[in-house]
Each structure stands twice: as structure tokens, then as C-alpha cells.
Steps between C-alpha positions, in 0.01 A plus 500: 500500500454126446170346402466350845560834670266674255211266574557508876493879504182525301303237695589695814357820347828676425591623154776294335726625221234381256177305509568123509384302197353150507469275197440138595554529875180302553239320289286814467775738386635293215478483122343252260759269344419596140520872573817442700663312212424792267631749756826306527545501125446876502766533769741276308484218756471152348492261797231228527170619646383300799144467631480581871160336555298333221168615647594866466728461197728773630873503448796449726651850482873453458767713662620622159157646435449622856822698494412655163165626630642607839297246696549479874313188616547125472244240610551239768184315405504164671290340225770563239829439679526129420486582128715813528800306631489248214727565200341643186591177319236318708218739404260381226486672163155557354372728225198714588210545260642826365833333424689626807744238635501484882635273770259349751622403849637151557227254590222688324295279269267635231274286283343605172123465506286370216400854405863613477502675836734418785426319825724538805572173678548441872830380639362145528406494132129559549313774318479831685218752464713750305439541126634733230280524190665472159647840419467609862743674732425359848391187679152541652364301795191340344381358834487838675174589675296226331278435799521265791528515875794617709607223735684639804653159568676510162683824576842391617754778434864396544642558846858387449782525246749217447853574615636433151265763355598751766869448423430552130308822574769630733782422256316659208407821683839521668679481167280773349560720802877447497557517125266789408383825654137452394220522754345156556121464520375178658187306415348174619273356770269800491123496540206550264164586655295591192632250251547699180878486466728228367812637670406324823523123468171307499585317821512835683175634355206469739243525218606163348441645154139599585504875573125541434421240766753659736347848461164363612663319791656827619145617570327177601769281661723754668632274773615242245666768288684645799621153595630430149676836471653462845624156401649653187683772694633255756639280222653801327669613821632151562665497158610863502678445830721249317531724194610791717776288650613414146472834316384764748837674486480527121143604408373852565133396473281193477180446302242417763203475264386511142135579551324689222216694662381745237333517162547782251223697672534425870562243770316175434462446875333747732780682683320457834478125442868496400592682821293260709608173344838538331679790665563323835681217324719735297578684823607177670735405217645849452541541875703180524728608214558844651576359844722215388675606179666802342287472188222724376164350404402500132145455367379453143140599425373602159206727432317786667564473875496862634278412797723209600832687504441657847420153636812353337712766669333431835563127453872559449544477124805707405513469119214489246523367145403544210318832569249469217460868423253442214243366748241714676622691805868424430608844379878527551497852645226411748675181609832676548350794688285284728725203571845579361663532842353173630480262204776423253356492149668235286358546152267743327788622285344426162144405411520159334135508391471812288847655469780245470339280230377770263668835563803631316839479673491877556154474658627222725793719599277794592265270691787362709636850556168608651480190722849569631406862571210379715639193675873568548515792750575395856598143417259214558481414131648225282439523126348213313218481251149404611533120512683299232587633156271300274549319171507707178611820676744679266854456632577865419228597749651280770840654435352851507327426830813373672726772362253766617481342845877531531519850355213658693562302817827681570485746787 
């Protein structure tokens, strides 16, 4: 069975020959560049390590690595295609604070600050709001949620895609589809209605970087919030109509939203308020995709969201990631028993908070074995760890995780 066939079977709730594996199929199933470089050395692979997105500092997972770990998914992330098609010779070499050499995408500009940290520059040469402290691992948005007022007039999500960009997208996805048998997961022009995720571009985020202000508006200015979210969905549909014409025959699913809705202990928005304010707009977007494309709908939400999952299913969300099983109410057995025939779980395969960083390889292996025992029966499950593999995770643990996913995922 090919990777593409394997993924299609499982997202339609049939058991494939083995559970599909995802490493780097999207920006929340990837691996930190430093950890990835160490994993490659362990595997005997010595190619240059590329940074997929400087904000996340996760790696471009190469086909050599993907085949070694039995991966089944490649990303068609519209934000990274322009860099992906450029030759490696045009990528920019830089040494990270721990001494790891990596290549940043063409056009990325980083300035060293007075304190030795790094500052990410905008395309026009101006200073962005992203900073990495000296010795750090990630770029943080230092302007996030620093107060202010949301101005509805300033929310202008893109409604069109230039023809040249569409041709680039279509050529890139078409080549991946023709030259490989990987399943292709699409991402771009989604929505963000709570504002706590960087995967959705700022221009498509209704909170304008002020989620605290937005949360109050959801209770006090409901008409304005509905208008902004409806405007967001309409813009997304306008763009996704063009995207579907370009890559709809290639991608099995599309990321409609990256919208973190939970903390470690529970939803940070009342589920009744979520159902009243946000659910109708998800339903509109998912409904359009289901009526007009062959793609499934894919949602990323971190945290404890057990009371939102029934609403997500009602709204038309097909696939949920990252399935943060360490959070309250997210017990794997309960999730699988309650929703496993209606929601595809994409994640939950290894706890990246308490297991992957500090356990022994054998403990990681047993942990993955148990997750496979719970999630795999009946299909509807794609293995990946809970969100990205972080910096300083032992590469032997990453290898143990992926080898166990392959071994215990076989049916």
C-alpha cells in the first residue's frame, strides 16, 4: 500500500496496512532544527539542515529522512513554497547559538541585537516584532497581546491570489504528486478566531494580535465579532476556491484553522460561548469545502478541548491535531471510544511534555506501543507526536519513537 493510499484509507475510517506516520507534514508536526540535525547524524545522513520557518525554528524534513522513518505525509504549505523551489545554494548559512549550522530561507534577514540576541527583519528591511534571546531556540513575538484596541476597519484578509503564485503552487504540488506517492497535506488561507497560534498568518487573524481584547469583545460586542469572522470566512473561501482549482486534485485535506482553544486544564473559552460565536463560522467554511472540493478539513488546536470536540464534529471538522493527551479531559482511550468513528485523530502518539524529552528510549517505545494499541483500531488515526519535537530532545528518543510507531502500527 502506498503512503497516499494508506492515509486515504485511515481518514475514511478503514484500517490500512499500518498506521500512517507524519513527521513534518505541517508546522505543528515537525522537529526543531537542532534536534533534527542530531537525528540526521545518528541516521548517518549529512545533508545541510534547512529551517522551514524562522519563527518556529523547525526543520525542512528531507525525503531521505522521511523514507528512513517511514513517513507518509508531505506538506503543501503555501507560505513555504516560494523558498522550497529555490536551490539549496541560495539558502543562507548561519550558525545557531549551540553551534549547529543551518540554512535559512532565501530572503530572510536576521540582525544581531546589542545584547547578542537575534532580531528578525521584515522583507522591506524594517525591524519585525520577532526576537530570539542570546542562547535561545525560537523567535518570540514581543508585540503579542501588549494592549490596544481592535480596529475592525484594519482587518483586511486577502481575497485573491496572483496568477503567478497560483501557477507556482500548482506546479509544486503537481510535481510532488507525480514524482512521489506521499499524501499531500495543504495549508494556507485558513482562519484564526482566538488568536493564539502563529500557524495562521497575521493578516488572517481577526484578533489583530490582541486576544485578550477579542475575548472581551466576544461577550460585549457580538455583532462586530460576527461581522469580522464572517468577513474572514468569506475571504478564506474566495482564496480557497482558487487554491482548489490549483491543487484540489492533489491534496487529501486542507488546514482550515490553527486556533488554539485550550489550556493545560480546560478550555479557555466557555464552550457555550464558543458554540454561539465561533461554531457557525467554522460550519460555513467547512460546509463550503465539503460541497466544493474533495478535501477533508483539518484543524489544529492545542490544549484541553474535550467539550469543544462535539461542536467541532457538528461544524464539519474532519481531522484534529495535535491531540494533546497530557491535558485535562484528553485521555486517549476516552477520545477514541467517544469520537473515534467521527473524528480523525492526527497526533497524540507521544507526549512531548513529559515523555519524549526525559524518558529512556525503551520507555518511549512502550509509551508509543500503548498509544498505538488505543488509537489504531478501526482506522481514523495518523501517528505523530503531540506538536513539534522540541530542542534538546535526545535524538535516540526521537528514533525510538518513530521506529516504535512503524513497528506497532502494523496491522
